[in-house]
C-alpha positions in Angstrom: -31.9 -2.6 -26.1 -31.1 -5.0 -28.9 -28.4 -5.4 -31.6 -29.8 -4.1 -34.9 -27.1 -4.7 -37.5 -23.4 -5.1 -38.3 -22.1 -3.0 -41.2 -19.5 -4.3 -43.7 -18.1 -2.2 -46.5 -18.1 -4.2 -49.8 -16.3 -3.6 -53.1 -18.9 -5.2 -55.4 -22.4 -5.1 -54.0 -23.9 -7.6 -56.5 -21.2 -10.2 -55.8 -21.8 -9.7 -52.1 -25.5 -10.0 -52.4 -25.1 -13.2 -54.4 -22.9 -14.7 -51.7 -25.1 -13.7 -48.7 -28.4 -14.7 -50.4 -27.5 -17.6 -52.6 -24.6 -19.2 -50.8 -25.6 -18.4 -47.1 -29.3 -18.4 -47.7 -30.1 -14.9 -46.3 -32.8 -12.7 -47.7 -32.4 -9.2 -49.2 -34.5 -7.2 -46.7 -34.1 -3.7 -48.2 -31.8 -1.8 -50.5 -31.5 2.0 -51.0 -29.2 4.1 -53.2 -27.9 7.5 -52.1 -27.0 9.2 -55.4 -25.7 12.4 -53.8 -23.5 10.5 -51.4 -22.5 7.9 -54.1 -23.3 4.8 -52.0 -25.8 2.0 -51.7 -27.0 0.2 -48.5 -28.4 -3.3 -48.7 -29.6 -5.2 -45.6 -29.5 -9.0 -45.5 -30.6 -11.4 -42.9 -32.3 -14.7 -42.1 -35.3 -13.0 -40.6 -36.9 -9.6 -40.7 -35.1 -6.7 -39.0 -37.9 -6.5 -36.5 -37.1 -10.0 -35.3 -33.3 -10.3 -35.4 -29.9 -8.8 -36.2 -29.0 -8.3 -39.8 -25.9 -7.3 -41.9 -25.7 -4.0 -43.6 -23.7 -4.2 -46.8 -22.4 -0.7 -47.7 -21.1 -0.1 -51.2 -19.3 3.2 -51.8 -19.5 3.5 -55.5 -16.0 4.8 -56.0 -14.2 2.2 -53.9 -13.6 -1.3 -55.1 -11.5 -2.7 -52.2 -10.9 -2.2 -48.5 -8.1 -3.0 -46.1 -9.6 -4.9 -43.1 -7.0 -4.0 -40.6 -6.4 -6.3 -37.6 -9.1 -5.4 -35.2 -12.1 -7.1 -36.8 -12.6 -10.7 -35.9 -15.5 -12.4 -37.6 -19.3 -12.8 -37.9 -20.8 -15.9 -36.4 -23.8 -17.8 -37.8 -25.5 -20.7 -36.0 -26.2 -23.7 -38.2 -27.9 -27.1 -37.5 -25.0 -29.1 -38.9 -21.6 -27.5 -39.5 -20.4 -30.4 -41.8 -23.5 -30.2 -44.0 -23.4 -26.4 -44.1 -19.8 -26.5 -45.3 -20.8 -29.0 -48.0 -23.6 -26.8 -49.2 -21.5 -23.6 -49.1 -18.8 -25.3 -51.1 -21.3 -26.6 -53.7 -22.5 -23.1 -54.2 -19.0 -21.7 -54.7 -18.2 -20.5 -51.2 -14.7 -20.7 -49.9 -14.2 -22.7 -46.7 -11.1 -21.5 -44.9 -11.3 -23.8 -41.9 -12.9 -27.2 -42.3 -15.7 -28.3 -40.0 -14.5 -29.9 -36.8 -14.1 -29.5 -33.1 -12.6 -26.4 -31.6 -9.4 -27.3 -29.8 -10.1 -28.1 -26.1 -13.9 -28.1 -26.4 -16.7 -30.1 -27.9 -17.9 -27.2 -30.0 -18.0 -27.9 -33.8 -17.2 -25.0 -36.0 -15.9 -24.0 -39.4 -15.0 -20.7 -41.2 -16.0 -19.5 -44.6 -14.8 -16.3 -46.3 -17.1 -13.8 -48.0 -16.2 -12.2 -51.4 -14.5 -9.3 -49.7 -12.5 -11.6 -47.4 -14.5 -11.2 -44.2 -14.4 -14.3 -42.1 -17.7 -16.0 -41.1 -17.7 -18.6 -38.4 -20.3 -21.4 -38.6 -21.2 -22.8 -35.2 -23.3 -25.9 -34.4 -26.7 -25.1 -32.8 -26.6 -25.1 -29.0 
């Protein structure tokens, strides 16, 4: 068994694709419209789906905004240097919600960024 993808519902697919590809550096792996169902699926990731987990961005054409509720936590992405990653994300227009620094009580360096729909993404230093 292996983890294939995590699905996020997004209000504006083009805005989300711009964030995940241009700000975070993922690639658009595939995209398909389902006209009868009035939705589009777009899969983004750092590597092909056959090699790793990806994110499925689901855009329901008639819904522009979602309530996140309080059960979802965050998506985590490993980076070489959390401080540099924050700097690059900020330069590309991304919103840092927790600056890079150590996690309380540990030596782990982390930061948080928010995607265009408000989903939190944790940046963790490589292990």
